Backbone as CSV, one residue per row, in Angstrom:
resi,resn,N_x,N_y,N_z,CA_x,CA_y,CA_z,C_x,C_y,C_z
1,MET,98.441,134.431,119.816,97.649,134.243,118.594,98.176,133.079,117.758
2,THR,99.512,132.932,117.724,100.101,131.823,116.973,99.652,130.483,117.534
3,SER,99.622,130.387,118.858,99.180,129.140,119.498,97.724,128.834,119.147
4,TYR,96.931,129.879,119.046,95.518,129.695,118.696,95.387,129.139,117.284
5,PHE,96.121,129.685,116.327,96.064,129.205,114.953,96.558,127.766,114.850
6,ILE,97.590,127.441,115.614,98.110,126.074,115.611,97.049,125.106,116.134
7,TYR,96.370,125.511,117.194,95.324,124.661,117.756,94.185,124.475,116.759
8,ILE,93.783,125.544,116.088,92.696,125.458,115.109,93.089,124.540,113.949
9,LEU,94.325,124.637,113.499,94.789,123.761,112.432,94.808,122.303,112.884
10,THR,95.155,122.090,114.140,95.147,120.731,114.677,93.732,120.171,114.720
11,ILE,92.787,120.964,115.213,91.391,120.542,115.222,90.890,120.328,113.789
12,GLY,91.340,121.202,112.874,90.986,121.019,111.478,91.467,119.682,110.934
13,GLY,92.669,119.260,111.349,93.181,117.955,110.933,92.350,116.812,111.477
14,ILE,91.912,116.937,112.727,91.065,115.900,113.321,89.713,115.847,112.607
15,TYR,89.149,117.015,112.300,87.907,117.060,111.519,88.118,116.439,110.135
16,ALA,89.294,116.658,109.562,89.594,116.084,108.252,89.609,114.560,108.321
17,MET,90.149,114.007,109.413,90.140,112.549,109.588,88.718,112.028,109.707
18,LEU,87.885,112.736,110.456,86.476,112.355,110.561,85.796,112.404,109.191
19,SER,86.131,113.407,108.412,85.551,113.535,107.074,85.981,112.395,106.169
20,LEU,87.242,111.979,106.268,87.708,110.843,105.478,86.948,109.569,105.856
21,GLY,86.708,109.404,107.149,85.931,108.247,107.581,84.521,108.269,107.027
22,LEU,83.910,109.452,106.997,82.545,109.567,106.491,82.490,109.361,104.982
23,VAL,83.487,109.856,104.256,83.540,109.628,102.806,83.601,108.131,102.512
24,THR,84.389,107.400,103.296,84.523,105.959,103.076,83.206,105.233,103.321
25,ILE,82.508,105.606,104.403,81.284,104.903,104.779,80.096,105.371,103.953
26,TRP,79.935,106.675,103.830,78.752,107.252,103.192,78.997,107.560,101.715
27,GLY,80.030,108.333,101.427,80.259,108.773,100.052,80.557,107.632,99.109
28,GLN,81.375,106.670,99.548,81.743,105.550,98.686,80.892,104.306,98.946
29,GLY,80.558,104.073,100.221,79.804,102.864,100.547,78.302,103.033,100.519
30,GLY,77.830,104.280,100.533,76.392,104.522,100.465,75.642,104.272,101.754
31,MET,76.344,104.099,102.893,75.698,103.847,104.177,75.650,105.145,104.981
32,VAL,74.449,105.603,105.287,74.278,106.865,106.000,74.593,106.646,107.472
33,ASN,75.691,107.208,107.929,76.152,107.018,109.301,76.037,108.327,110.071
34,ILE,74.909,108.509,110.761,74.737,109.702,111.587,75.327,109.497,112.977
35,GLY,75.832,108.301,113.232,76.448,108.013,114.529,77.950,108.153,114.522
36,LEU,78.468,108.972,113.622,79.924,109.123,113.489,80.581,109.490,114.814
37,VAL,79.935,110.365,115.589,80.520,110.822,116.840,80.642,109.679,117.849
38,GLY,79.819,108.635,117.700,79.925,107.494,118.596,81.244,106.768,118.424
39,PHE,81.683,106.570,117.198,82.968,105.919,116.935,84.122,106.832,117.339
40,PHE,83.930,108.118,117.165,84.902,109.106,117.634,85.096,108.983,119.143
41,ALA,83.993,108.845,119.871,84.050,108.707,121.328,84.692,107.383,121.734
42,LEU,84.362,106.306,121.034,84.942,105.005,121.369,86.461,105.027,121.253
43,GLY,86.957,105.608,120.162,88.402,105.702,119.994,89.051,106.548,121.068
44,ALA,88.398,107.660,121.432,88.937,108.561,122.444,88.995,107.886,123.815
45,TYR,87.898,107.281,124.221,87.855,106.645,125.540,88.761,105.425,125.616
46,ALA,88.781,104.628,124.552,89.619,103.436,124.558,91.087,103.807,124.707
47,SER,91.559,104.773,123.930,92.954,105.184,124.005,93.273,105.835,125.345
48,ALA,92.365,106.688,125.833,92.601,107.373,127.109,92.701,106.386,128.260
49,LEU,91.788,105.432,128.320,91.774,104.471,129.424,92.957,103.515,129.347
50,LEU,93.325,103.123,128.133,94.471,102.222,127.986,95.772,102.891,128.418
51,THR,95.965,104.129,128.011,97.205,104.819,128.380,97.244,105.146,129.873
52,LYS,96.089,105.424,130.468,96.068,105.654,131.910,96.358,104.365,132.678
53,ALA,96.091,103.227,132.022,96.402,101.939,132.636,97.850,101.529,132.422
54,GLY,98.601,102.340,131.663,100.025,102.076,131.490,100.462,101.718,130.095
55,SER,99.545,101.646,129.141,99.920,101.308,127.762,100.608,102.492,127.091
56,PRO,101.518,102.232,126.159,102.127,103.327,125.394,101.066,104.075,124.585
57,ILE,101.323,105.325,124.321,100.347,106.132,123.592,100.113,105.591,122.183
58,TRP,101.189,105.199,121.508,101.025,104.698,120.144,100.151,103.445,120.123
59,LEU,100.274,102.605,121.176,99.438,101.410,121.249,97.981,101.782,121.532
60,GLY,97.788,102.815,122.360,96.440,103.297,122.625,95.770,103.801,121.358
61,TRP,96.527,104.508,120.511,95.982,104.986,119.236,95.543,103.821,118.356
62,ILE,96.406,102.810,118.241,96.104,101.670,117.373,94.907,100.889,117.896
63,LEU,94.922,100.578,119.196,93.833,99.782,119.766,92.521,100.560,119.795
64,GLY,92.611,101.868,120.053,91.402,102.688,119.996,90.791,102.694,118.614
65,SER,91.645,102.767,117.595,91.177,102.737,116.214,90.530,101.392,115.882
66,ILE,91.188,100.312,116.276,90.658,98.980,115.987,89.355,98.732,116.741
67,PHE,89.283,99.202,117.983,88.064,99.030,118.781,86.877,99.722,118.110
68,ALA,87.098,100.942,117.634,86.028,101.657,116.930,85.655,100.933,115.638
69,GLY,86.663,100.425,114.918,86.390,99.685,113.696,85.592,98.419,113.951
70,ALA,85.938,97.705,115.033,85.207,96.485,115.376,83.754,96.802,115.723
71,ALA,83.540,97.922,116.434,82.172,98.347,116.747,81.407,98.663,115.465
72,GLY,82.097,99.240,114.482,81.465,99.526,113.198,81.044,98.260,112.474
73,VAL,81.878,97.226,112.552,81.537,95.946,111.922,80.304,95.340,112.582
74,VAL,80.263,95.381,113.920,79.108,94.831,114.645,77.831,95.582,114.274
75,LEU,77.927,96.913,114.228,76.746,97.714,113.880,76.290,97.434,112.457
76,THR,77.230,97.328,111.535,76.874,97.062,110.138,76.214,95.709,109.987
77,TYR,76.750,94.706,110.671,76.170,93.368,110.574,74.775,93.331,111.198
78,ALA,74.618,94.026,112.328,73.318,94.032,113.007,72.249,94.748,112.188
79,THR,72.674,95.705,111.364,71.716,96.490,110.565,71.805,96.137,109.086
80,ARG,72.259,94.935,108.774,72.537,94.562,107.385,71.294,94.581,106.506
81,LYS,70.109,94.451,107.093,68.874,94.451,106.301,68.198,95.821,106.265
82,MET,68.843,96.809,106.891,68.250,98.145,106.927,68.817,99.018,105.822
83,ARG,68.039,99.972,105.366,68.459,100.868,104.306,68.071,102.300,104.655
84,GLY,68.781,103.234,104.087,68.410,104.647,104.128,68.142,105.208,105.501
85,ASP,66.930,105.736,105.678,66.582,106.430,106.912,66.653,105.519,108.128
86,TYR,66.306,104.244,107.958,66.321,103.330,109.095,67.740,103.124,109.619
87,LEU,68.685,102.962,108.700,70.084,102.827,109.102,70.573,104.103,109.774
88,ALA,70.174,105.259,109.252,70.581,106.534,109.845,70.074,106.660,111.273
89,ILE,68.830,106.265,111.499,68.252,106.361,112.843,68.970,105.429,113.811
90,VAL,69.258,104.210,113.377,69.948,103.256,114.249,71.354,103.745,114.575
91,SER,72.056,104.284,113.589,73.415,104.771,113.845,73.408,105.964,114.800
92,LEU,72.386,106.820,114.670,72.242,107.933,115.607,71.979,107.409,117.021
93,GLY,71.127,106.389,117.116,70.860,105.783,118.415,72.114,105.153,119.011
94,PHE,72.937,104.544,118.158,74.198,103.962,118.635,75.085,105.018,119.274
95,ALA,75.204,106.175,118.621,76.035,107.249,119.168,75.512,107.716,120.518
96,GLU,74.193,107.806,120.656,73.611,108.227,121.931,73.824,107.174,123.007
97,VAL,73.775,105.894,122.629,74.057,104.819,123.594,75.478,104.932,124.110
98,VAL,76.426,105.186,123.205,77.828,105.341,123.618,77.968,106.510,124.594
99,ARG,77.315,107.615,124.283,77.409,108.788,125.167,76.765,108.526,126.523
100,LEU,75.629,107.848,126.530,74.949,107.563,127.794,75.727,106.558,128.637
101,VAL,76.345,105.590,127.996,77.202,104.650,128.732,78.369,105.389,129.368
102,ALA,78.984,106.277,128.600,80.084,107.077,129.143,79.613,107.963,130.289
103,MET,78.369,108.397,130.226,77.825,109.257,131.273,77.513,108.488,132.555
104,ASN,77.057,107.245,132.426,76.536,106.517,133.587,77.486,105.471,134.160
105,GLU,78.399,104.951,133.367,79.334,103.949,133.886,80.518,104.660,134.554
106,ILE,80.252,105.176,135.743,81.239,106.005,136.442,82.492,105.204,136.774
107,TRP,82.338,103.931,137.078,83.488,103.096,137.441,84.525,103.011,136.313
108,LEU,84.062,103.203,135.086,84.955,103.083,133.939,85.366,104.429,133.358
109,THR,84.398,105.310,133.178,84.646,106.571,132.465,84.624,107.802,133.364
110,ASN,84.358,107.607,134.649,84.244,108.722,135.597,83.034,109.602,135.319
111,GLY,82.085,109.093,134.546,80.825,109.768,134.325,80.957,111.147,133.711
112,SER,80.113,112.056,134.178,80.098,113.416,133.634,81.350,114.205,133.989
113,ASP,82.098,113.748,134.998,83.350,114.432,135.355,84.439,114.198,134.315
114,GLY,84.285,113.156,133.526,85.207,112.902,132.440,86.527,112.286,132.878
115,VAL,87.343,111.992,131.893,88.677,111.420,132.113,89.693,112.536,131.936
116,SER,90.439,112.817,132.956,91.436,113.889,132.907,92.837,113.310,133.044
117,GLY,93.817,114.155,132.828,95.200,113.720,132.957,95.643,112.737,131.898
118,ILE,95.054,112.802,130.715,95.437,111.894,129.628,96.815,112.302,129.108
119,LYS,97.677,111.328,128.983,99.051,111.618,128.581,99.111,112.139,127.150
120,ALA,100.003,113.082,126.940,100.277,113.600,125.596,101.691,113.173,125.197
121,PRO,101.899,112.768,123.956,103.208,112.241,123.551,104.316,113.292,123.597
122,PHE,105.351,113.007,124.400,106.555,113.839,124.469,106.254,115.299,124.846
123,LYS,105.191,115.512,125.622,104.827,116.884,125.973,105.882,117.542,126.851
124,ALA,106.411,116.789,127.804,107.433,117.349,128.698,108.718,117.647,127.937
125,GLU,109.096,116.752,127.030,110.341,116.935,126.285,110.234,118.085,125.281
126,LEU,109.071,118.237,124.652,108.915,119.268,123.628,108.629,120.643,124.210
127,GLY,108.030,120.694,125.387,107.754,121.976,126.034,106.852,122.861,125.198
128,ASP,107.311,124.060,124.895,106.507,125.025,124.137,106.286,124.609,122.682
129,HIS,107.067,123.645,122.211,106.942,123.205,120.815,105.957,122.046,120.662
130,PHE,105.333,121.639,121.750,104.440,120.470,121.682,103.284,120.689,120.715
131,ASN,102.610,121.822,120.813,101.435,122.067,119.972,101.779,122.030,118.486
132,SER,102.906,122.641,118.129,103.336,122.631,116.724,103.653,121.216,116.263
133,ALA,104.358,120.467,117.116,104.730,119.103,116.756,103.496,118.219,116.614
134,TYR,102.537,118.403,117.507,101.327,117.583,117.449,100.513,117.910,116.204
135,MET,100.485,119.180,115.823,99.792,119.565,114.596,100.411,118.862,113.395
136,VAL,101.721,118.816,113.346,102.413,118.149,112.237,102.073,116.663,112.219
137,VAL,102.058,116.044,113.398,101.742,114.616,113.478,100.317,114.354,112.994
138,VAL,99.382,115.182,113.424,97.975,115.009,113.015,97.850,115.100,111.493
139,TRP,98.459,116.116,110.909,98.330,116.279,109.460,99.135,115.235,108.692
140,LEU,100.185,114.720,109.301,100.906,113.616,108.674,100.021,112.372,108.615
141,VAL,99.312,112.111,109.696,98.374,110.983,109.716,97.259,111.205,108.690
142,VAL,96.759,112.442,108.598,95.730,112.763,107.609,96.243,112.492,106.197
143,ALA,97.473,112.920,105.919,98.050,112.722,104.585,98.194,111.240,104.260
144,ILE,98.678,110.473,105.229,98.834,109.026,105.007,97.477,108.384,104.757
145,ALA,96.492,108.740,105.585,95.146,108.170,105.420,94.556,108.542,104.072
146,ALA,94.755,109.793,103.637,94.210,110.247,102.359,94.848,109.498,101.193
147,VAL,96.166,109.312,101.244,96.870,108.605,100.163,96.429,107.144,100.107
148,VAL,96.370,106.494,101.264,95.973,105.076,101.304,94.540,104.913,100.810
149,LEU,93.637,105.790,101.259,92.242,105.699,100.828,92.103,105.957,99.336
150,THR,92.855,106.918,98.820,92.794,107.220,97.392,93.193,106.007,96.561
151,ARG,94.280,105.363,96.956,94.734,104.172,96.227,93.729,103.026,96.371
152,LEU,93.187,102.881,97.573,92.241,101.797,97.818,90.947,101.991,97.031
153,LEU,90.463,103.231,96.990,89.194,103.492,96.324,89.320,103.532,94.807
154,ARG,90.542,103.662,94.307,90.763,103.566,92.865,91.018,102.126,92.435
155,ALA,91.224,101.247,93.396,91.464,99.836,93.129,90.140,99.128,92.859
156,PRO,90.182,97.851,92.453,88.938,97.102,92.236,88.001,97.115,93.439
157,PHE,88.548,97.150,94.662,87.706,97.210,95.854,86.832,98.456,95.830
158,GLY,87.421,99.593,95.516,86.664,100.839,95.491,85.629,100.858,94.379
159,ARG,85.980,100.303,93.212,85.029,100.286,92.104,83.831,99.400,92.428
160,ALA,84.095,98.266,93.051,82.998,97.381,93.437,82.142,98.027,94.527
161,LEU,82.778,98.734,95.437,82.039,99.392,96.519,81.092,100.444,95.956
162,ARG,81.557,101.218,95.005,80.704,102.240,94.405,79.595,101.611,93.548
163,ALA,79.899,100.470,92.933,78.864,99.768,92.178,77.772,99.268,93.111
164,ILE,78.150,98.800,94.289,77.180,98.361,95.286,76.337,99.539,95.750
165,LYS,76.973,100.690,95.904,76.236,101.888,96.302,75.199,102.263,95.244
166,ASP,75.575,102.162,93.964,74.675,102.544,92.874,73.504,101.569,92.746
167,ASP,73.805,100.273,92.781,72.745,99.271,92.628,73.211,97.978,93.298
168,GLU,72.740,97.776,94.504,73.169,96.638,95.308,72.774,95.308,94.665
169,GLN,71.592,95.249,94.077,71.112,94.000,93.497,71.925,93.594,92.273
170,VAL,72.268,94.573,91.451,73.080,94.270,90.274,74.449,93.749,90.686
171,ALA,75.038,94.372,91.703,76.340,93.911,92.186,76.250,92.491,92.731
172,ALA,75.170,92.198,93.437,75.001,90.853,93.980,74.836,89.829,92.865
173,VAL,74.072,90.191,91.826,73.892,89.293,90.679,75.221,89.047,89.974
174,ALA,76.090,90.061,89.964,77.399,89.919,89.334,78.356,89.078,90.172
175,GLY,77.888,88.630,91.339,78.702,87.727,92.145,79.506,88.379,93.233
176,LYS,79.244,89.667,93.529,80.003,90.372,94.548,79.371,90.150,95.930
177,PRO,80.169,89.806,96.925,79.642,89.642,98.293,79.341,91.009,98.910
178,VAL,78.104,91.446,98.788,77.729,92.805,99.173,78.005,93.064,100.637
179,LEU,77.578,92.166,101.509,77.757,92.373,102.949,79.240,92.460,103.305
180,LYS,80.056,91.647,102.670,81.493,91.654,102.941,82.108,93.011,102.604
181,PHE,81.714,93.575,101.477,82.230,94.884,101.085,81.752,95.968,102.038
182,LYS,80.500,95.885,102.475,79.986,96.872,103.410,80.704,96.796,104.747
183,LEU,80.953,95.586,105.221,81.668,95.414,106.485,83.076,96.002,106.396
184,LYS,83.739,95.758,105.276,85.091,96.302,105.097,85.066,97.818,105.054
185,SER,84.100,98.372,104.317,83.998,99.823,104.197,83.748,100.474,105.552
186,PHE,82.811,99.915,106.309,82.492,100.505,107.611,83.659,100.328,108.575
187,PHE,84.350,99.207,108.495,85.503,98.992,109.374,86.588,100.022,109.103
188,ILE,86.893,100.253,107.838,87.938,101.225,107.487,87.541,102.624,107.940
189,GLY,86.307,103.025,107.621,85.851,104.360,108.006,85.799,104.544,109.512
190,ALA,85.313,103.529,110.238,85.233,103.627,111.694,86.620,103.630,112.330
191,CYS,87.560,102.901,111.741,88.940,102.911,112.243,89.539,104.315,112.154
192,ILE,89.355,104.976,111.016,89.874,106.336,110.852,89.199,107.281,111.839
193,THR,87.886,107.118,112.019,87.154,107.953,112.972,87.630,107.706,114.395
194,GLY,87.835,106.442,114.754,88.334,106.124,116.091,89.731,106.658,116.332
195,LEU,90.584,106.619,115.305,91.925,107.180,115.432,91.867,108.683,115.659
196,ALA,90.933,109.340,114.980,90.744,110.779,115.198,90.356,111.049,116.648
197,GLY,89.469,110.215,117.197,89.077,110.377,118.596,90.234,110.165,119.546
198,ALA,91.065,109.160,119.271,92.219,108.896,120.125,93.198,110.068,120.105
199,MET,93.453,110.627,118.938,94.381,111.747,118.844,93.790,113.002,119.484
200,TYR,92.473,113.148,119.410,91.813,114.278,120.075,91.962,114.169,121.589
201,ALA,91.798,112.971,122.119,91.899,112.781,123.570,93.285,113.146,124.084
202,HIS,94.308,112.772,123.345,95.679,113.057,123.798,96.100,114.485,123.492
203,LEU,95.338,115.172,122.674,95.585,116.597,122.450,95.028,117.422,123.598
204,THR,93.795,117.156,123.971,93.120,117.962,125.000,93.447,117.502,126.412
205,SER,93.918,116.260,126.554,94.224,115.663,127.867,92.997,115.523,128.754
206,TYR,91.798,115.739,128.189,90.558,115.608,128.956,89.410,115.340,127.997
207,ILE,88.607,114.336,128.330,87.408,114.052,127.550,86.253,113.780,128.506
208,ALA,85.048,114.112,128.072,83.831,113.907,128.851,82.694,113.624,127.878
209,PRO,81.595,113.051,128.352,80.474,112.767,127.446,79.991,113.989,126.678
210,ASP,80.073,115.167,127.288,79.623,116.383,126.611,80.498,116.748,125.416
211,SER,81.661,116.117,125.299,82.543,116.385,124.159,82.072,115.683,122.897
212,PHE,81.103,114.781,123.024,80.719,113.932,121.904,79.211,114.030,121.633
213,VAL,78.792,115.233,121.351,77.375,115.495,121.077,77.092,115.301,119.587
214,PRO,75.831,115.007,119.216,75.496,114.769,117.799,75.827,115.937,116.876
215,LEU,75.923,117.144,117.411,76.209,118.305,116.566,77.535,118.151,115.830
216,LEU,78.482,117.446,116.438,79.765,117.235,115.776,79.579,116.434,114.489
217,THR,78.712,115.441,114.523,78.423,114.667,113.313,77.853,115.563,112.221
218,ILE,76.985,116.493,112.618,76.395,117.414,111.653,77.486,118.280,111.015
219,TYR,78.432,118.760,111.813,79.539,119.548,111.268,80.285,118.756,110.185
220,ILE,80.565,117.481,110.487,81.337,116.679,109.545,80.516,116.400,108.283
221,PHE,79.225,116.156,108.434,78.367,115.972,107.268,78.371,117.223,106.393
222,LEU,78.317,118.387,107.033,78.350,119.636,106.272,79.663,119.782,105.520
223,GLY,80.771,119.485,106.197,82.071,119.602,105.554,82.205,118.675,104.358
224,VAL,81.785,117.414,104.527,81.875,116.447,103.438,80.945,116.839,102.285
225,THR,79.761,117.336,102.625,78.822,117.774,101.591,79.366,118.975,100.825
226,LEU,80.002,119.893,101.529,80.580,121.057,100.868,81.628,120.657,99.841
227,GLY,82.480,119.697,100.211,83.550,119.304,99.301,83.102,118.338,98.225
228,GLY,82.009,117.633,98.454,81.585,116.569,97.552,81.754,115.240,98.250
229,ASN,80.663,114.560,98.548,80.754,113.425,99.468,81.456,112.198,98.918
230,THR,81.882,112.228,97.662,82.644,111.106,97.119,84.127,111.446,96.967
231,ARG,84.533,112.628,97.372,85.874,113.130,97.060,86.764,113.204,98.295
232,ILE,87.954,112.631,98.190,88.904,112.682,99.296,89.360,114.116,99.534
233,LYS,89.799,114.798,98.487,90.266,116.172,98.675,89.119,117.084,99.069
234,GLY,87.913,116.773,98.615,86.753,117.551,99.023,86.486,117.428,100.501
235,ALA,86.701,116.241,101.054,86.513,116.039,102.487,87.512,116.860,103.289
236,LEU,88.750,116.917,102.826,89.784,117.670,103.544,89.489,119.168,103.504
237,VAL,89.178,119.668,102.322,88.899,121.102,102.191,87.607,121.462,102.917
238,GLY,86.591,120.613,102.807,85.328,120.879,103.481,85.486,120.945,104.989
239,ALA,86.310,120.074,105.557,86.551,120.098,106.999,87.198,121.410,107.417
240,LEU,88.162,121.875,106.632,88.819,123.144,106.950,87.859,124.323,106.810
241,ILE,86.962,124.245,105.838,85.977,125.316,105.660,85.067,125.399,106.884
242,VAL,84.609,124.252,107.370,83.716,124.236,108.528,84.420,124.792,109.757
243,VAL,85.657,124.360,109.995,86.406,124.877,111.154,86.616,126.378,111.023
244,SER,86.933,126.828,109.818,87.147,128.263,109.602,85.864,129.050,109.856
245,LEU,84.748,128.544,109.375,83.467,129.222,109.599,83.132,129.299,111.086
246,LEU,83.384,128.207,111.791,83.090,128.195,113.227,83.912,129.235,113.971
247,GLU,85.177,129.369,113.596,86.053,130.288,114.322,85.843,131.740,113.883
248,VAL,85.676,131.966,112.578,85.461,133.331,112.110,84.143,133.873,112.639
249,SER,83.098,133.042,112.605,81.798,133.492,113.092,81.808,133.746,114.595
250,ARG,82.710,133.071,115.302,82.830,133.315,116.746,83.190,134.770,117.021
251,PHE,84.106,135.322,116.223,84.562,136.699,116.434,83.595,137.717,115.837
252,THR,83.105,137.416,114.631,82.212,138.389,113.990,80.895,138.527,114.747
253,ALA,80.363,137.431,115.255,79.115,137.502,116.026,79.320,138.258,117.334
254,ALA,80.506,138.108,117.909,80.778,138.786,119.171,80.884,140.300,118.989
255,LEU,81.130,140.747,117.756,81.247,142.180,117.500,79.886,142.876,117.412
256,ILE,78.829,142.103,117.252,77.486,142.685,117.154,77.011,143.048,118.561
257,PRO,76.715,144.303,118.810,76.335,144.703,120.169,74.965,144.158,120.573
258,GLY,74.818,143.889,121.851,73.529,143.497,122.407,73.200,142.023,122.315
259,LEU,74.121,141.208,121.802,73.863,139.782,121.687,74.378,139.054,122.915
260,ASN,73.583,138.102,123.399,74.063,137.275,124.498,74.762,136.037,123.934
261,ALA,75.274,135.198,124.827,76.063,134.043,124.404,75.239,133.076,123.560
262,VAL,73.976,132.897,123.904,73.117,131.981,123.152,72.903,132.492,121.732
263,GLN,72.696,133.791,121.589,72.480,134.371,120.261,73.744,134.307,119.413
264,VAL,74.889,134.498,120.039,76.165,134.376,119.317,76.339,132.957,118.795
265,ALA,76.028,131.966,119.641,76.136,130.568,119.221,75.181,130.277,118.067
266,ALA,73.972,130.855,118.125,72.997,130.638,117.051,73.484,131.221,115.732
267,ILE,74.107,132.389,115.779,74.632,133.007,114.560,75.740,132.143,113.959
268,ARG,76.546,131.532,114.798,77.603,130.651,114.308,77.005,129.478,113.534
269,GLU,75.963,128.876,114.082,75.329,127.750,113.397,74.663,128.213,112.098
270,MET,74.056,129.403,112.136,73.395,129.930,110.935,74.388,130.188,109.818
271,SER,75.596,130.609,110.172,76.602,130.890,109.142,76.983,129.628,108.392
272,ILE,77.074,128.524,109.104,77.394,127.250,108.460,76.242,126.810,107.563
273,ALA,75.006,126.917,108.073,73.841,126.525,107.285,73.713,127.374,106.029
274,LEU,73.942,128.686,106.145,73.843,129.582,104.997,74.892,129.244,103.951
275,THR,76.108,128.955,104.400,77.167,128.580,103.469,76.807,127.308,102.715
276,LEU,76.260,126.336,103.440,75.864,125.086,102.804,74.777,125.327,101.755
277,ILE,73.795,126.161,102.074,72.710,126.450,101.133,73.259,127.091,99.863
278,ILE,74.192,128.047,100.024,74.769,128.728,98.860,75.535,127.746,97.980
279,VAL,76.349,126.899,98.614,77.127,125.938,97.845,76.219,124.953,97.129
280,MET,75.159,124.502,97.810,74.244,123.546,97.186,73.495,124.168,96.011
281,GLN,73.278,125.473,96.052,72.630,126.149,94.933,73.583,126.294,93.750
282,VAL,74.843,126.545,94.046,75.830,126.767,92.984,76.408,125.448,92.482
283,ARG,76.827,124.602,93.417,77.397,123.295,93.080,76.697,122.241,93.918
284,SER,75.639,121.682,93.410,74.801,120.775,94.200,75.524,119.502,94.629
285,ASN,76.566,119.111,93.904,77.314,117.906,94.248,78.575,118.203,95.048
286,GLY,78.772,119.463,95.425,79.959,119.828,96.180,80.971,120.574,95.326
287,LEU,81.934,121.160,95.993,82.892,122.009,95.304,83.794,121.247,94.347
288,PHE,84.093,119.982,94.645,85.080,119.252,93.858,84.472,118.184,92.961
289,ALA,83.150,118.113,92.910,82.511,117.153,92.011,82.404,117.749,90.614
290,PRO,82.561,116.942,89.567,82.402,117.448,88.201,81.012,118.030,88.001
291,MET,80.899,119.042,87.171,79.624,119.716,86.951,78.576,118.765,86.383
292,ASN,79.007,117.759,85.595,78.048,116.861,84.955,77.792,115.600,85.754
293,GLU,78.304,115.537,86.994,78.094,114.340,87.805,76.689,114.349,88.369
294,ARG,75.995,113.248,88.238,74.640,113.154,88.737,74.637,113.129,90.248
295,ALA,73.764,113.868,90.893,73.700,113.924,92.346,73.471,112.539,92.906
296,GLY,74.325,112.210,93.893,74.178,110.948,94.590,74.783,109.764,93.859
297,SER,75.349,109.991,92.669,75.893,108.876,91.919,77.308,108.589,92.349
298,ALA,77.756,107.366,92.076,79.134,107.008,92.387,80.034,107.505,91.283
299,ILE,81.298,107.674,91.608,82.244,108.197,90.630,83.134,107.080,90.116
300,ASP,83.603,107.286,88.908,84.590,106.398,88.312,84.150,104.940,88.315
301,VAL,82.886,104.652,88.102,82.407,103.282,88.083,82.147,102.874,86.638
302,SER,82.801,101.854,86.195,82.590,101.365,84.841,81.255,100.643,84.771
303,SER,80.564,100.840,83.679,79.282,100.181,83.503,79.437,98.753,83.009
304,SER,80.619,98.344,82.661,80.811,97.001,82.132,80.914,95.991,83.258
305,GLY,80.591,94.757,82.958,80.658,93.706,83.964,82.087,93.425,84.396
306,SER,83.075,93.737,83.533,84.460,93.471,83.891,84.914,94.259,85.078
307,THR,84.351,95.441,85.285,84.719,96.250,86.442,84.353,95.532,87.728
308,LEU,83.132,94.985,87.769,82.713,94.260,88.963,83.515,92.982,89.151
309,LYS,83.765,92.285,88.060,84.486,91.028,88.175,85.928,91.201,88.620
310,SER,86.502,92.407,88.404,87.883,92.651,88.804,87.995,93.082,90.247
311,ALA,86.853,93.232,90.933,86.871,93.694,92.320,87.461,92.652,93.230
312,VAL,87.984,93.140,94.341,88.587,92.228,95.296,87.520,91.334,95.900
């Protein structure tokens, strides 16, 4: 049972990293990224293939993160004239393209059979303590990412980014390079997402296209929405809430007699949806957003022109 809790906490940390990436892209940058799982997959496959080719694991993590970030920059630039629903649809299509490439390019990804035998850091040396050590490493990375993002988003860069989210035209008139800020935001968020994918690959030692379905993106959106999509701590708590709901509902649904596996899975999804509905009724902006914060508005943005002019 202890090993199970350690594994769940580790997955919770990976979900938290995904949530931080989504807060950066969507909550602060205002870009709806439904293709989050695509960047997660890119980081996972890049790190797995590099380490199987002989690269150190730490280098695989870094390069996997950068590769996902670079893909985010390309996608943002290609969709620079798109807004709202159109950007969401394109990002969703991007994630499906990544999954289909992983499914069909057998020479590279081994297709539906997946990539197995992915090295885990110091697994042989740590033995039975590997899972605990890896959990600590994951949450240490989460803590570092959260601190760095908090400082960055409180800096002039973050204030300008939120101003662009609120009114892109006003920010442009104030002299801010809107596209440049969007590219930076998507790069940072995609890098964190890709790093989460790389760490997931080395945790499970096996990845396949079926591991990167769009439902994972929905889970992360729910977690970020629960916590408040502009809040770093909200993203962390929301991710843990989603993981907890998934695991608790797994056992409670199984206790109901006469249900088959499909019905149990449906109840698990319903529990998450019901929780989201309740939270949205009570706190429409999320658990950690101020009660008087306008839905969808940016936080901590000064209305004066000096705020924009001080941006990076």
